[in-house]
BAMARNU-456937 format. One line per 2 residues: their letters; for each residue x, y, z of N, C-alpha, C. Coordinates in steps of 0.2 Angstrom, whole numbers, plus 5000, padded with zeros to 4 digits. Example, Ala and Ser with C-alpha at 12.3 -4.5 7.8 and 13.67 -1.06 7.14 Angstrom:
2
as) 5066 4972 5039 5062 4978 5039 5066 4984 5039; 5064 4989 5035 5068 4995 5036 5064 5000 5039 .
***
This chain:
421
mt) 5351 5377 4997 5353 5378 5003 5346 5379 5005; 5341 5382 5003 5334 5382 5005 5331 5375 5004 .
kl) 5332 5370 5001 5328 5363 5001 5334 5362 5008; 5339 5360 5010 5341 5361 5016 5337 5362 5024 .
lv) 5335 5366 5021 5329 5371 5027 5323 5370 5026; 5320 5367 5022 5315 5364 5023 5314 5358 5026 .
sa) 5320 5354 5021 5318 5346 5024 5319 5345 5032; 5327 5352 5035 5326 5352 5044 5319 5354 5046 .
ic) 5315 5358 5045 5309 5359 5047 5304 5356 5048; 5303 5350 5042 5299 5344 5040 5302 5338 5047 .
fr) 5307 5336 5043 5312 5330 5053 5309 5332 5059; 5310 5339 5059 5309 5346 5067 5302 5343 5070 .
qv) 5296 5342 5063 5291 5342 5065 5288 5335 5066; 5292 5330 5064 5290 5324 5064 5295 5320 5069 .
tp) 5299 5322 5071 5302 5318 5079 5301 5315 5082; 5295 5320 5086 5292 5318 5093 5288 5312 5091 .
vf) 5283 5309 5086 5281 5306 5083 5282 5299 5085; 5288 5301 5081 5296 5294 5080 5297 5292 5086 .
lg) 5301 5296 5090 5302 5296 5096 5298 5293 5100; 5290 5295 5101 5284 5293 5103 5283 5286 5103 .
lc) 5283 5284 5098 5282 5278 5094 5288 5271 5095; 5293 5274 5095 5299 5268 5100 5300 5268 5106 .
vg) 5299 5272 5110 5297 5271 5117 5291 5267 5118; 5287 5267 5116 5280 5265 5117 5281 5257 5115 .
ia) 5285 5257 5109 5286 5248 5108 5292 5247 5112; 5294 5250 5115 5300 5247 5121 5296 5246 5127 .
is) 5294 5250 5129 5290 5249 5135 5286 5242 5136; 5280 5241 5131 5277 5236 5128 5280 5231 5130 .
iv) 5286 5230 5125 5289 5223 5125 5291 5222 5133; 5294 5226 5135 5298 5225 5142 5292 5224 5148 .
vt) 5285 5226 5149 5280 5225 5153 5275 5219 5151; 5276 5216 5146 5272 5210 5143 5277 5204 5146 .
ef) 5283 5205 5146 5286 5200 5149 5286 5199 5155; 5285 5205 5160 5280 5204 5165 5273 5202 5168 .
lk) 5270 5203 5162 5262 5201 5164 5262 5194 5162; 5265 5191 5158 5265 5185 5156 5266 5180 5161 .
ds) 5271 5183 5164 5273 5179 5168 5271 5175 5176; 5267 5182 5178 5262 5181 5181 5257 5178 5181 .
cl) 5252 5179 5174 5248 5177 5172 5248 5170 5172; 5253 5168 5169 5255 5163 5170 5256 5157 5177 .
eg) 5258 5161 5181 5257 5160 5188 5252 5159 5193; 5248 5164 5190 5241 5163 5194 5238 5158 5191 .
fs) 5237 5156 5185 5233 5152 5184 5235 5145 5185; 5242 5147 5187 5245 5138 5186 5241 5136 5193 .
qs) 5242 5141 5198 5238 5141 5204 5231 5139 5205; 5229 5143 5201 5220 5142 5201 5219 5136 5198 .
vq) 5222 5134 5192 5217 5128 5189 5224 5125 5187; 5220 5116 5191 5224 5113 5189 5223 5107 5179 .
lp) 5225 5110 5173 5223 5107 5168 5225 5100 5168; 5218 5094 5166 5222 5087 5168 5224 5087 5159 .
vn) 5231 5083 5162 5236 5081 5154 5232 5074 5152; 5230 5074 5145 5227 5067 5142 5234 5068 5137 .
tt) 5236 5058 5140 5241 5059 5137 5240 5052 5131; 5231 5055 5129 5228 5047 5124 5225 5051 5121 .
de) 5224 5048 5114 5218 5054 5109 5211 5049 5113; 5208 5054 5116 5201 5052 5114 5196 5048 5109 .
fe) 5198 5049 5102 5195 5047 5098 5200 5039 5096; 5205 5038 5101 5208 5031 5100 5204 5026 5104 .
pq) 5203 5020 5102 5197 5011 5101 5201 5011 5108; 5198 5008 5112 5201 5004 5120 5198 4997 5121 .
ql) 5202 4996 5124 5200 4988 5125 5199 4987 5132; 5191 4985 5133 5190 4985 5140 5191 4978 5143 .
na) 5194 4977 5149 5194 4971 5150 5189 4968 5154; 5190 4962 5157 5183 4958 5159 5178 4962 5165 .
ee) 5181 4966 5171 5179 4971 5175 5175 4975 5173; 5175 4978 5168 5175 4984 5164 5168 4983 5160 .
ra) 5168 4978 5158 5164 4974 5151 5157 4973 5155; 5159 4969 5162 5155 4966 5166 5150 4973 5170 .
kr) 5155 4977 5170 5151 4985 5175 5147 4988 5170; 5149 4989 5163 5145 4993 5157 5138 4990 5155 .
ds) 5139 4983 5155 5132 4976 5154 5124 4982 5159; 5129 4981 5165 5123 4981 5171 5122 4985 5171 .
ss) 5124 4993 5171 5123 4998 5168 5118 4999 5164; 5117 4995 5156 5115 4996 5153 5107 4992 5154 .
ed) 5108 4988 5159 5101 4983 5161 5099 4988 5165; 5100 4993 5168 5098 4997 5174 5093 5002 5169 .
rk) 5094 5004 5164 5093 5011 5160 5088 5007 5156; 5081 5010 5159 5075 5006 5156 5074 5011 5149 .
pp) 5072 5007 5143 5073 5012 5138 5063 5018 5138; 5065 5020 5137 5059 5026 5138 5051 5023 5133 .
lr) 5047 5026 5136 5042 5022 5137 5038 5027 5132; 5036 5024 5126 5031 5029 5121 5022 5024 5119 .
pr) 5018 5030 5117 5013 5028 5117 5012 5021 5112; 5008 5017 5109 5007 5015 5102 5007 5014 5097 .
fv) 5004 5022 5097 4998 5025 5092 5002 5031 5091; 5004 5035 5086 5006 5042 5086 5003 5045 5088 .
rd) 4994 5045 5085 4990 5049 5087 4989 5051 5095; 4992 5045 5097 4991 5045 5105 4996 5050 5109 .
el) 5002 5051 5105 5008 5054 5108 5006 5061 5107; 5004 5063 5099 5001 5070 5098 4996 5071 5100 .
gi) 4992 5068 5102 4985 5070 5110 4982 5070 5103; 4980 5068 5096 4973 5069 5091 4969 5064 5096 .
rd) 4963 5067 5095 4958 5063 5097 4950 5061 5092; 4947 5058 5094 4942 5056 5088 4938 5061 5088 .
kl) 4932 5060 5085 4926 5066 5085 4920 5065 5091; 4919 5059 5089 4910 5057 5092 4913 5053 5096 .
fv) 4909 5050 5103 4907 5044 5107 4900 5044 5109; 4897 5039 5106 4891 5038 5108 4889 5031 5114 .
gi) 4887 5033 5120 4886 5029 5125 4879 5029 5126; 4873 5021 5125 4866 5022 5124 4865 5018 5128 .
lt) 4860 5020 5133 4860 5015 5141 4853 5012 5136; 4854 5004 5141 4848 4998 5138 4846 4996 5145 .
sq) 4844 4989 5142 4843 4986 5148 4842 4979 5146; 4841 4972 5150 4842 4967 5148 4835 4966 5146 .
et) 4829 4967 5145 4823 4967 5144 4823 4969 5133; 4827 4977 5135 4828 4979 5127 4834 4978 5124 .
ae) 4838 4975 5128 4843 4972 5125 4844 4970 5117; 4840 4965 5116 4838 4960 5112 4835 4962 5104 .
tm) 4832 4968 5106 4829 4973 5103 4830 4978 5101; 4828 4982 5104 4829 4990 5103 4837 4991 5103 .
av) 4841 4988 5107 4849 4988 5107 4852 4988 5100; 4848 4979 5097 4850 4978 5091 4849 4982 5086 .
ai) 4844 4985 5087 4842 4989 5078 4845 4998 5079; 4846 4999 5087 4851 5003 5087 4856 5004 5084 .
nl) 4861 4996 5087 4869 4997 5086 4867 4995 5075; 4865 4994 5073 4862 4991 5067 4863 4998 5062 .
tl) 4858 5001 5064 4856 5007 5061 4863 5015 5065; 4867 5013 5067 4870 5019 5068 4876 5018 5069 .
sh) 4878 5012 5071 4884 5011 5072 4890 5010 5064; 4889 5011 5061 4892 5012 5052 4893 5020 5051 .
hl) 4890 5026 5056 4891 5032 5054 4895 5035 5060; 4899 5031 5065 4900 5033 5071 4909 5030 5071 .
qk) 4914 5031 5074 4916 5031 5077 4918 5024 5082; 4913 5028 5088 4913 5022 5097 4905 5023 5096 .
vv) 4901 5018 5098 4896 5016 5102 4896 5010 5107; 4893 5012 5112 4895 5007 5117 4888 5008 5119 .
ff) 4886 5001 5123 4878 5000 5125 4881 4999 5133; 4878 5002 5138 4878 5002 5145 4870 4999 5147 .
me) 4870 4992 5153 4868 4989 5158 4866 4989 5165; 4861 4987 5167 4863 4987 5172 4863 4982 5176 .
sq) 4864 4976 5173 4864 4968 5175 4870 4965 5171; 4873 4958 5177 4880 4955 5171 4876 4951 5169 .
nq) 4871 4947 5168 4867 4942 5165 4866 4945 5159; 4871 4947 5153 4870 4949 5148 4867 4943 5144 .
pk) 4862 4945 5139 4861 4942 5135 4862 4941 5128; 4862 4933 5123 4864 4931 5121 4866 4932 5114 .
la) 4867 4937 5110 4862 4943 5105 4864 4937 5100; 4860 4939 5094 4863 4936 5087 4867 4942 5083 .
kp) 4866 4947 5083 4873 4954 5081 4877 4953 5088; 4882 4952 5087 4888 4955 5093 4890 4964 5093 .
lt) 4889 4966 5097 4888 4973 5101 4895 4974 5106; 4895 4980 5105 4897 4984 5112 4895 4984 5119 .
mv) 4895 4980 5122 4891 4981 5128 4896 4981 5136; 4892 4984 5137 4895 4988 5146 4890 4983 5154 .
af) 4892 4981 5154 4887 4977 5162 4888 4978 5168; 4885 4983 5172 4885 4984 5175 4883 4979 5185 .
sd) 4887 4979 5190 4885 4973 5194 4879 4977 5198; 4879 4982 5199 4875 4987 5203 4869 4988 5201 .
dr) 4863 4986 5202 4857 4986 5199 4851 4990 5200; 4854 4995 5202 4850 5001 5206 4851 5005 5197 .
vl) 4843 5008 5195 4841 5010 5189 4847 5017 5188; 4843 5022 5194 4845 5029 5196 4852 5027 5194 .
lk) 4858 5025 5197 4862 5025 5197 4868 5023 5190; 4862 5020 5187 4867 5020 5180 4872 5024 5177 .
pf) 4867 5030 5177 4870 5036 5171 4876 5039 5172; 4876 5038 5180 4884 5041 5184 4889 5032 5184 .
hm) 4887 5025 5183 4892 5021 5183 4894 5023 5176; 4889 5024 5171 4891 5025 5165 4898 5031 5163 .
fr) 4896 5037 5164 4900 5041 5166 4907 5039 5169; 4908 5035 5173 4914 5033 5177 4917 5030 5174 .
yi) 4914 5025 5170 4918 5020 5165 4919 5024 5161; 4916 5031 5157 4920 5032 5152 4925 5037 5153 .
gd) 4925 5041 5158 4932 5043 5163 4936 5039 5162; 4935 5033 5165 4939 5028 5165 4944 5024 5159 .
hy) 4940 5026 5154 4941 5021 5148 4942 5028 5139; 4937 5032 5141 4938 5036 5134 4937 5043 5134 .
lt) 4940 5045 5140 4938 5054 5142 4944 5055 5136; 4949 5053 5138 4952 5059 5131 4956 5055 5124 .
sy) 4950 5049 5121 4949 5050 5118 4943 5051 5112; 4941 5055 5114 4936 5058 5109 4935 5067 5111 .
dw) 4931 5071 5107 4930 5078 5109 4924 5078 5109; 4918 5075 5111 4910 5075 5109 4909 5068 5112 .
ff) 4904 5068 5118 4901 5063 5120 4895 5065 5121; 4888 5060 5118 4883 5059 5113 4881 5054 5120 .
fa) 4875 5055 5125 4873 5050 5130 4862 5052 5124; 4862 5045 5126 4854 5040 5124 4850 5038 5125 .
ed) 4844 5033 5128 4842 5028 5129 4841 5024 5120; 4839 5018 5122 4840 5013 5117 4832 5015 5111 .
tt) 4828 5019 5116 4821 5022 5112 4822 5026 5108; 4830 5028 5107 4831 5036 5105 4833 5034 5096 .
yi) 4830 5035 5090 4834 5034 5083 4839 5040 5083; 4842 5039 5081 4847 5042 5081 4850 5043 5072 .
rg) 4850 5051 5069 4854 5050 5063 4861 5050 5062; 4864 5047 5064 4871 5045 5065 4876 5050 5059 .
er) 4873 5050 5053 4878 5053 5050 4877 5062 5049; 4871 5063 5052 4869 5071 5054 4871 5072 5057 .
ll) 4872 5067 5067 4874 5071 5071 4883 5070 5070; 4885 5067 5066 4892 5069 5064 4893 5074 5061 .
ey) 4891 5076 5057 4891 5082 5052 4889 5088 5057; 4883 5088 5063 4885 5092 5066 4889 5094 5073 .
vn) 4891 5090 5071 4896 5090 5079 4903 5094 5076; 4905 5091 5069 4909 5094 5064 4910 5098 5065 .
hl) 4904 5103 5066 4905 5112 5066 4906 5118 5072; 4907 5113 5077 4905 5115 5085 4913 5114 5085 .
si) 4915 5120 5088 4921 5121 5093 4923 5117 5099; 4927 5114 5101 4926 5110 5106 4931 5115 5111 .
sk) 4930 5121 5110 4934 5128 5115 4929 5128 5119; 4924 5128 5118 4917 5130 5121 4912 5123 5127 .
dl) 4910 5126 5130 4906 5120 5134 4899 5120 5135; 4897 5114 5131 4891 5114 5127 4888 5107 5132 .
yl) 4880 5111 5133 4877 5105 5132 4871 5106 5132; 4872 5102 5124 4866 5104 5122 4861 5096 5119 .
gn) 4854 5097 5121 4851 5095 5118 4843 5096 5119; 4838 5093 5122 4830 5095 5123 4828 5095 5128 .
av) 4828 5101 5133 4825 5104 5138 4818 5100 5140; 4818 5098 5147 4811 5094 5149 4805 5099 5150 .
ed) 4799 5099 5147 4794 5102 5148 4794 5106 5155; 4796 5114 5157 4795 5114 5161 4796 5122 5159 .
ah) 4793 5128 5162 4795 5132 5162 4801 5136 5161; 4805 5134 5167 4813 5136 5171 4819 5128 5170 .
al) 4817 5126 5163 4817 5119 5166 4827 5122 5163; 4829 5117 5167 4838 5117 5167 4842 5112 5163 .
yc) 4837 5105 5164 4838 5100 5160 4837 5097 5155; 4841 5092 5152 4839 5090 5145 4836 5083 5148 .
kl) 4833 5083 5140 4829 5073 5142 4836 5069 5141; 4836 5062 5141 4841 5059 5139 4835 5055 5135 .
gs) 4830 5054 5135 4827 5052 5129 4827 5054 5123; 4829 5060 5122 4828 5062 5116 4838 5065 5115 .
gf) 4841 5061 5119 4847 5063 5120 4853 5071 5119; 4857 5069 5123 4862 5076 5122 4868 5076 5122 .
lv) 4872 5082 5121 4881 5081 5118 4882 5086 5124; 4889 5083 5124 4893 5089 5128 4899 5088 5127 .
gq) 4905 5094 5128 4911 5093 5124 4915 5088 5131; 4922 5090 5129 4927 5084 5132 4927 5089 5140 .
av) 4929 5095 5138 4931 5099 5146 4924 5096 5148; 4915 5096 5148 4912 5097 5152 4912 5087 5154 .
ma) 4913 5083 5152 4912 5079 5153 4919 5078 5157; 4923 5079 5157 4929 5080 5165 4926 5081 5169 .
ki) 4922 5089 5170 4921 5090 5175 4915 5087 5177; 4912 5081 5176 4907 5079 5178 4910 5072 5180 .
vn) 4917 5070 5179 4919 5064 5180 4922 5065 5188; 4924 5071 5189 4928 5074 5194 4922 5074 5200 .
el) 4915 5077 5198 4913 5078 5203 4904 5071 5203; 4908 5067 5200 4902 5058 5202 4900 5060 5208 .
dw) 4908 5060 5214 4905 5057 5222 4898 5063 5223; 4898 5068 5220 4893 5072 5224 4886 5069 5219 .
ct) 4887 5069 5213 4881 5070 5209 4878 5061 5210; 4882 5056 5214 4879 5049 5215 4876 5050 5223 .
kn) 4878 5053 5229 4877 5054 5234 4869 5059 5234; 4868 5064 5228 4864 5067 5228 4858 5067 5219 .
af) 4860 5059 5221 4857 5056 5215 4846 5052 5220; 4843 5054 5221 4838 5053 5225 4832 5054 5220 .
st) 4831 5057 5215 4824 5056 5210 4826 5051 5206; 4820 5049 5207 4820 5042 5201 4817 5043 5194 .
da) 4819 5050 5190 4818 5052 5187 4827 5053 5183; 4828 5050 5178 4834 5050 5175 4838 5059 5172 .
dd) 4834 5062 5168 4834 5070 5167 4835 5072 5173; 4829 5071 5180 4832 5075 5184 4839 5075 5185 .
ni) 4841 5069 5189 4849 5067 5191 4855 5070 5188; 4855 5067 5181 4861 5069 5176 4859 5077 5175 .
gr) 4854 5080 5174 4855 5086 5175 4857 5092 5181; 4856 5087 5186 4857 5091 5194 4866 5090 5193 .
cv) 4868 5084 5191 4874 5083 5190 4879 5090 5185; 4877 5090 5180 4878 5093 5174 4880 5101 5177 .
lh) 4874 5101 5180 4872 5109 5182 4878 5110 5189; 4877 5105 5192 4885 5106 5198 4892 5108 5195 .
sa) 4892 5102 5192 4899 5100 5189 4902 5107 5185; 4896 5109 5181 4900 5112 5172 4898 5120 5175 .
dl) 4890 5120 5179 4886 5126 5180 4883 5129 5172; 4881 5124 5169 4878 5123 5162 4871 5122 5163 .
pc) 4866 5125 5160 4861 5121 5158 4857 5120 5151; 4854 5118 5150 4851 5114 5144 4853 5119 5139 .
sd) 4853 5118 5133 4853 5124 5129 4851 5119 5121; 4845 5122 5118 4845 5119 5110 4849 5120 5105 .
gv) 4853 5124 5106 4859 5125 5100 4866 5130 5104; 4869 5133 5097 4874 5137 5097 4876 5139 5091 .
dg) 4877 5146 5092 4880 5149 5089 4876 5150 5080; 4867 5149 5084 4866 5148 5078 4862 5143 5072 .
ip) 4868 5137 5078 4864 5133 5076 4860 5127 5078; 4855 5127 5078 4849 5123 5083 4850 5115 5083 .
fy) 4850 5112 5088 4851 5105 5090 4841 5103 5090; 4840 5101 5083 4835 5098 5083 4832 5090 5086 .
tf) 4825 5090 5089 4825 5084 5089 4817 5083 5090; 4814 5077 5088 4809 5075 5085 4805 5072 5095 .
ql) 4799 5073 5093 4799 5069 5101 4791 5064 5096; 4790 5058 5094 4784 5054 5090 4781 5055 5095 .
rn) 4774 5052 5093 4765 5052 5098 4768 5044 5099; 4763 5045 5102 4764 5039 5109 4760 5031 5106 .
nf) 4755 5032 5101 4754 5027 5098 4756 5031 5090; 4763 5031 5091 4767 5031 5083 4765 5025 5076 .
nf) 4763 5028 5072 4763 5020 5065 4766 5023 5060; 4772 5022 5059 4776 5026 5052 4771 5026 5048 .
dv) 4770 5018 5047 4764 5018 5039 4759 5022 5038; 4755 5025 5044 4750 5031 5042 4754 5038 5045 .
di) 4756 5038 5051 4759 5043 5053 4763 5047 5047; 4767 5045 5045 4773 5047 5040 4771 5052 5036 .
kv) 4765 5051 5032 4763 5055 5027 4762 5062 5032; 4760 5062 5035 4758 5072 5039 4764 5071 5042 .
ee) 4767 5068 5047 4775 5069 5047 4781 5073 5045; 4780 5069 5037 4785 5072 5031 4785 5076 5030 .
kr) 4778 5083 5032 4779 5089 5027 4779 5094 5033; 4784 5093 5039 4785 5096 5044 4792 5097 5046 .
le) 4795 5101 5041 4802 5105 5040 4805 5101 5048; 4803 5105 5053 4806 5102 5059 4808 5092 5061 .
fk) 4803 5091 5057 4803 5080 5057 4810 5079 5052; 4810 5084 5045 4817 5082 5042 4823 5085 5043 .
ns) 4823 5088 5050 4829 5091 5051 4832 5090 5058; 4826 5086 5060 4830 5082 5068 4834 5078 5066 .
lt) 4838 5078 5070 4845 5073 5072 4841 5066 5077; 4838 5069 5080 4836 5062 5083 4830 5062 5085 .
fh) 4825 5055 5086 4817 5056 5088 4815 5050 5093; 4812 5052 5095 4808 5047 5104 4802 5048 5103 .
tv) 4798 5044 5107 4799 5035 5109 4799 5034 5102; 4804 5026 5103 4803 5023 5096 4801 5016 5099 .
ht) 4794 5014 5099 4795 5007 5105 4796 5000 5101; 4797 5002 5095 4800 4993 5090 4803 4994 5086 .
pe) 4808 4990 5085 4813 4989 5082 4810 4989 5075; 4803 4988 5073 4802 4989 5066 4803 4996 5065 .
ta) 4800 5000 5069 4800 5007 5068 4804 5010 5067; 4812 5010 5070 4817 5011 5069 4821 5009 5062 .
yk) 4819 5002 5061 4822 5000 5054 4818 5006 5050; 4810 5006 5050 4808 5010 5044 4812 5018 5046 .
lh) 4811 5020 5051 4814 5027 5050 4820 5029 5047; 4824 5024 5050 4830 5024 5046 4831 5022 5035 .
ky) 4825 5018 5036 4825 5018 5027 4823 5023 5025; 4817 5025 5028 4817 5036 5026 4822 5037 5025 .
fs) 4825 5040 5032 4831 5042 5031 4834 5044 5026; 4836 5036 5025 4841 5035 5021 4841 5038 5012 .
rl) 4833 5033 5013 4831 5038 5005 4831 5046 5004; 4833 5049 5009 4831 5055 5008 4839 5060 5009 .
dl) 4843 5057 5011 4849 5058 5011 4853 5056 5004; 4851 5050 5001 4853 5047 4995 4851 5054 4991 .
eq) 4843 5055 4989 4840 5057 4985 4845 5068 4986; 4846 5069 4994 4851 5076 4992 4857 5074 4990 .
ty) 4859 5068 4989 4865 5065 4987 4866 5067 4980; 4861 5063 4976 4861 5066 4970 4859 5069 4966 .
rq) 4856 5078 4972 4852 5082 4969 4860 5086 4968; 4864 5085 4973 4871 5088 4975 4876 5088 4966 .
is) 4875 5083 4965 4878 5077 4960 4876 5080 4956; 4871 5079 4953 4867 5086 4947 4869 5092 4948 .
dl) 4869 5097 4952 4868 5103 4953 4877 5103 4951; 4881 5101 4954 4888 5099 4952 4890 5100 4944 .
qq) 4888 5095 4940 4888 5092 4937 4885 5100 4928; 4880 5102 4933 4876 5108 4928 4881 5111 4933 .
ri) 4885 5115 4933 4891 5120 4936 4895 5120 4931; 4896 5112 4929 4903 5111 4929 4902 5111 4919 .
ln) 4897 5112 4920 4896 5112 4909 4895 5119 4908; 4890 5122 4916 4892 5130 4914 4899 5134 4912 .
is) 4900 5129 4917 4909 5134 4916 4912 5131 4909; 4912 5124 4909 4916 5124 4904 4915 5126 4897 .
as) 4908 5130 4896 4909 5132 4889 4915 5139 4891; 4917 5142 4895 4921 5147 4892 4929 5144 4894 .
ap) 4928 5137 4895 4935 5133 4893 4937 5135 4887; 4945 5134 4886 4950 5134 4880 4942 5125 4876 .
gg) 4939 5127 4871 4936 5120 4866 4931 5120 4866; 4928 5123 4873 4921 5123 4875 4920 5117 4877 .
qa) 4912 5117 4876 4908 5110 4879 4910 5105 4875; 4913 5105 4868 4913 5100 4863 4919 5095 4865 .
nf) 4925 5100 4869 4931 5095 4873 4931 5093 4879; 4924 5093 4881 4925 5090 4889 4924 5083 4890 .
pw) 4928 5082 4896 4928 5072 4895 4919 5072 4898; 4919 5062 4897 4913 5062 4899 4913 5057 4905 .
pv) 4910 5051 4908 4902 5059 4915 4908 5065 4915; 4902 5069 4916 4904 5075 4919 4906 5073 4926 .
gv) 4914 5079 4928 4915 5076 4934 4922 5073 4935; 4921 5068 4928 4928 5064 4928 4932 5063 4925 .
re) 4935 5064 4930 4944 5068 4924 4942 5060 4920; 4947 5061 4914 4948 5057 4910 4956 5052 4908 .
ps) 4953 5047 4908 4958 5042 4911 4965 5043 4906; 4971 5042 4908 4975 5043 4906 4977 5041 4899 .
kp) 4980 5043 4895 4982 5038 4889 4987 5033 4889; 4986 5030 4885 4992 5024 4886 4997 5026 4881 .
kt) 5003 5023 4883 5010 5026 4881 5013 5020 4876; 5012 5014 4876 5013 5008 4870 5004 5005 4871 .
rf) 5005 4998 4867 4999 4995 4864 5001 4989 4872; 5007 4989 4877 5005 4985 4883 5002 4989 4890 .
dv) 5000 4996 4888 4999 4998 4894 4989 4999 4893; 4987 4996 4884 4980 4997 4884 4977 4993 4887 .
ir) 4970 4995 4892 4965 4992 4897 4963 4987 4891; 4960 4980 4893 4960 4975 4888 4953 4975 4890 .
yd) 4950 4976 4883 4941 4973 4884 4938 4969 4882; 4930 4967 4885 4927 4961 4882 4920 4963 4880 .
yf) 4919 4962 4872 4915 4963 4869 4909 4958 4869; 4902 4958 4870 4899 4950 4871 4891 4954 4870 .
te) 4891 4949 4870 4881 4951 4868 4877 4946 4873; 4871 4944 4872 4869 4940 4876 4869 4933 4876 .
th) 4873 4930 4870 4875 4925 4869 4882 4923 4867; 4885 4926 4865 4892 4926 4861 4895 4930 4865 .
vy) 4903 4929 4866 4908 4935 4869 4912 4933 4862; 4916 4942 4862 4919 4940 4857 4927 4944 4860 .
le) 4933 4941 4855 4939 4942 4857 4940 4939 4864; 4940 4936 4869 4942 4933 4873 4947 4933 4874 .
td) 4951 4927 4872 4959 4927 4870 4962 4930 4865; 4967 4930 4865 4970 4931 4856 4970 4924 4855 .
nn) 4967 4921 4854 4967 4914 4848 4960 4913 4848; 4953 4917 4850 4948 4913 4849 4944 4921 4846 .
ni) 4941 4922 4842 4938 4928 4841 4931 4929 4842; 4930 4920 4844 4920 4922 4847 4920 4917 4851 .
ae) 4917 4916 4855 4916 4910 4861 4908 4910 4861; 4907 4906 4864 4897 4905 4867 4899 4909 4875 .
lq) 4893 4912 4878 4894 4915 4886 4891 4912 4887; 4894 4907 4893 4891 4902 4895 4892 4904 4907 .
gv) 4892 4900 4910 4893 4900 4916 4892 4906 4921; 4896 4908 4925 4893 4913 4927 4893 4920 4923 .
hk) 4897 4919 4917 4897 4924 4914 4890 4926 4912; 4886 4920 4908 4881 4922 4906 4873 4923 4911 .
qd) 4875 4919 4916 4872 4923 4924 4873 4930 4925; 4876 4931 4925 4878 4941 4927 4873 4944 4921 .
vd) 4876 4941 4914 4871 4944 4912 4865 4947 4912; 4863 4940 4914 4854 4941 4912 4852 4944 4918 .
dv) 4855 4944 4924 4853 4947 4929 4855 4954 4929; 4858 4959 4926 4859 4962 4922 4853 4965 4917 .
ls) 4851 4965 4915 4847 4964 4909 4839 4962 4913; 4836 4959 4919 4832 4957 4920 4830 4966 4925 .
vt) 4834 4965 4931 4835 4971 4932 4833 4977 4929; 4837 4980 4923 4837 4985 4922 4830 4983 4916 .
kq) 4825 4980 4916 4821 4980 4910 4815 4979 4918; 4816 4975 4922 4813 4981 4930 4810 4987 4932 .
kl) 4816 4990 4932 4816 4999 4934 4814 5001 4927; 4816 5000 4922 4812 5003 4917 4805 5002 4917 .
re) 4801 4996 4918 4796 4995 4921 4790 4999 4924; 4795 5001 4929 4796 5005 4936 4795 5011 4933 .
ky) 4798 5014 4930 4801 5021 4930 4797 5023 4925; 4795 5019 4919 4792 5022 4911 4785 5020 4912 .
gm) 4783 5015 4915 4775 5008 4915 4775 5009 4906; 4769 5012 4903 4767 5008 4898 4771 5011 4894 .
yf) 4775 5017 4896 4781 5017 4887 4786 5013 4886; 4786 5008 4891 4792 5004 4890 4792 4998 4888 .
rs) 4792 4998 4880 4792 4989 4877 4798 4986 4877; 4798 4980 4879 4804 4975 4877 4804 4971 4873 .
v) 4811 4972 4868 4810 4970 4864 4813 4961 4865 .
***
């Protein structure tokens, strides 16, 4: 009796919940039918869905008219134009452009000397002159001649030509005259330490307490942004070129275009130039000038009156650069030796020559590099069938030349201490 009473009480508590669920399900079933019919009716009235009876991936055969229409539309559609080189599409520019102002009188002498001493260090060196009658040069060089013979406008013709052909191809632009000797390798090294984001007008200012212009004779350097400003204001610069001095005309143009005075350095990096004496004699004056630190650190030298002087200056500074390179190699080798003492095996297992990686060891006998052993008169094991053969022909001449040059160098270095056997 008690169990029946407990079950009746529990059923009475669950009954409302059960009845609510049944009523809710019944109402949702009835209402859903009415809502579905009304939504489909409204959707069919607002949107007419296209009926595709064919498969979009099924191949279709075109008739002659459709094929002709397709061919004509493909012919009208032009292919996209892309630059020839990847660097042009990515906007990658070369580092330095050098423009040299020359004349018809000095093109065969000074221009050729500057080209021979400078062009193998830099990407682009172009010479500009004011006459269309270009002289026939023994050594070819990149020359641009203008029909306008007015000397005072020649720098602005040069700027306009650069704006049309080279403005977007280089980061820095350096300008000088053909009477200026330029240390090309040092100039390129100097430019590599500069930031292209800065507007710069670097050079040697004219002799004036309030000088704002750089000397063209010593050369001046501008960035790509400054060069673009100059090109945009060339009409003003040409109209206001009333001075016979090119330094004055160019400086006024730069000051008006970029609002920049001449500067002799940036971020603690000086731009050294050196003014040579009027009667500079290299063989005599070099002994005095080489003691000056400014002379050795300069990037340009002016005024150079003869091509022979330019060649001698180039030889002198090439020798200095070569000696500096040898000192750097020696210092690196000594540092490598000092570090190798702490390496496994010590200096005894260190390869020679210092700084050169040990060659790979051959895996089989076919990978072994063949060597020819020879004396002054014979060569050994030249082929697989000969043990010894007489040294003759060009090989004999090569051995004699090597021995001759070696003995000569030893005599020059050791003098009386060297004795040939």
